[in-house]
Each structure stands twice: as structure tokens, then as C-alpha cells.
N, C-alpha and C positions, 0 to 999 in steps of 0.2 A: 577917256575916263580913267581916273586914277584909282587903282586897286592895289591892296596889299595882300600878298599871299605868304603864308608861313610854310616853309619847306625844310626838309632835312639838308644837312651839309652835302650829302651825296647827290641830291637833286641839283643843288646850286653848282657843284663841281661838274656834273653832267651837262648842265645848261651852258656853262662857260666853254666846255669842250665841243658840244654838238650843235649849239646855237638854237635848237628847238627841242623841247621836251614835251611829251604827252604823258597822260596817266597810264602807267603800266598796270593793266588789269591783274596781272599775276602778283603784283606787290600790294594791291589794294585790299587790306585785311577785311574791311567791311563788306566786300563783295564775295568773299569766299569762306568766312568763318561760319562754321555750321551752327553755332549757338547764337550768333548775332549777325546773320547775313542780311544785308540791305540791298541785295541784288535787284529785287523787283522795284524798290523805290528809286534806286540809281538808274535803272532802265527807264522809269517814268520821267525823271528829270532830264535824262539824256534825250528822250523823245521830244520833250518840251523844247529843249535847246535846238534840236533839228528843225522843229516847226517854227520857232521864233527867230533864231539867228542863223540857221542853216547848218549843214553838216560840216565837219572839219575838212579843210582843204588839204591838210597835211597827210592825215591817215583816216581810214574809215574804221568804224566799230571801236572807238575809244571812249573813255569815260571822262567826265568833267574834272577840271582843276578848280579848286575853290579859293576864293579870296574875300577880303573884307572891303566893302564900299562905305558903309556907315558903321561906326563902332561907338557904342554908348551914346547914340543920338547925334553923333557928329561925323562929318566926312574927314576922318583922320586916321593915322596909323594906329593899329591896335596897341593897347597897353601891354608891353612885353614883360611887365612885372606880374601879369596875371598867370595863374598856374595851369591853364588849360591848353597851352600851345604845343606841348610835346612832353615826352618822358623826362621826368625831373633829372637835371644834371646834364642832359644831352645838348650839344651845340646845335643850334637851329639858325636858319636864315630867314629874316623878314625881308621880302623882296617887294619893292615899290615898282609898279608897272604903270605905263600909260598905254592903254589898249583902246582901239576904236570902239565907240559905244555899240556899234552894230555887231560886235563880236562877243558881247557880254550879256548874259541873262541875269537880271537882278531878282532876288527873292528875299522874303523875310526869314531870318534865321530862326526865330522862335516858332513861327508857324511851320517851318520845315520839319520840326519835330512831330507835328501831327501826321505828316506824310510818313516819316520813319516809323511811327507807331501804328499806322493804319487807322487813324482816328478821323472823325468827321469834324470839319471846320464849319460850324453852324453860324446862326445869326443871334444866338442867345446873348442876352445882356446881364442875366442874373441866374442864380441856381434854379429857381422855379422854371424859368424858360428852358434851361438846359435839360432838366429832368423830363419836361414835356417833349423836347426835341428827341432825346434818346429813346423815350417810350415809343414815339412815332417811328423812329428808325428801326427799332427792334421788332416792330409789327410788320415790317416789309419782308418779302421773300429775300433770301440771301443774295442772289445775283443783283436784284434791284438795289438793295441796301449798299452793296459794294460799289456799284456804279455811282450812286449818289455820294458816297464817301470820296471816291476818286475825283469826281467832278468838283467837290468842295475844295479840293487841294489847289485849284487854280487861284484861290484867294491869296496864296503866298506871293503871287506876282503883283498884286495890287499894293504897291509900296507907297502910293500917294495917299491912300485912305487907310489910316491906321485903325486897328481894332483895339480900343482900350476901354475895358469895362471889367466887371467882376470875373468874367470868364476868360477873355482873350486879351493879350497884350502884344502889340506889334509895332514895328517902326524903329525900335531902339537899336537893333542890329540888322543890317542889310548885307547879305552876302552876294557875291557875283560868281557865276560859273562861266567857264570859258574852256576852249578845247586845248590850248597849248600855251606853254611858256616860251616866249621868244626873247632871246638875248637883246635884240635891237629895241625891245619895248621896256627894258629894265632902266629905271631912273636912279635908284639907290638900293643898296643892300646893307642890312645891319645884321651882323652875326651876334647871337646872344645865347646865354645858357638858360634852358627851360627850367622853370621852378616847379 
């Protein structure tokens, strides 16, 4: 499977030197930032990866590396002119990889934000249905409600059936998570300046 990952120059240099790089939990700001910690959500996707593609064979207790599989509805390299790839002015590496399918967990990027925000991914197709769904959810005991919210997140993995209505949109951006960058899986690298 062809995947594109956007990494810092430091990670690219480390990969060239060490041949295999994993996500360093200590450097992952979204896991430790007190104001914006996504540790629970990353642990959730990490557990899904263990269940669906297996644990990392290289190291245990590591976090995923992220890449693009579908970008703007097409299986293509991300548009590097876009402004969300890194801090403005910083040199970045877009690394094209060929990874065995069984080592990648695909999920919908837009729906992943429901996981990040602890939101329910329902079946509503319009505002009235959404209001009724939230009213129903709010009527449930806290633990039952949270269990249903987390169960709904599995919809991010259903990339073949897109949700496109007034409430949900999916399928335009598909991300892949995997355990490690391997130099022997690199096909191309493009160094660029983030906008």
C-alpha cells in the first residue's frame, strides 16, 4: 500500500541513520500537553491497531505514525502547498512509503475528529434527527452514554461506505496509521518548506 507521511527533517535524518524509526512518546506533544492532551484517544486508536494489525514487532508500547492514503478524494501525494503540514517556514519531508497492507490501519480523517473531541458518530442525516439523537444520548446514564460514544467511533474504519449528508462527511481524506517508518519501505522523499 502506498502511503505518504509528513515528517520533520530530524525524523528523516534519523530514519536514514537508524533504518527504523518509531513514534517517540516523549516528543509527541498531543500526548502530553495539559491543555490539549489526546492521550486517551491515541490509546484508543493504538488498541484498535493492536486488534486489527497486531502489535509492533520492533518495540512494544509505542504510538502510531500517521500518513495519507486518500487526499482530496484521490490516492495521491498530499498537496504540499497546503498550510497544515507543519510550522510555517520549517523544512519538512514528505516521505512516500510502500507498506504491506496488513501493517496499516486505514481510517477516515474527518471522522477521527469525532474521536478527538469525544463526540458521538450517529446515524443522523439532518438537524432534526441529530437533535433527537443527542436528546436520547443525554438521557442515558453517563457510563452507558460514554460506552455508546466510544462504540460509535468504529465508524471511522468503514472507509468503503462514506457518510455524506447534512451532518457527516467522510471519504475525502483517508489516513493510515502504522507502527514504524522503515528505510527499506521508502520510495521517494520530497523536502519542502511548510506554508
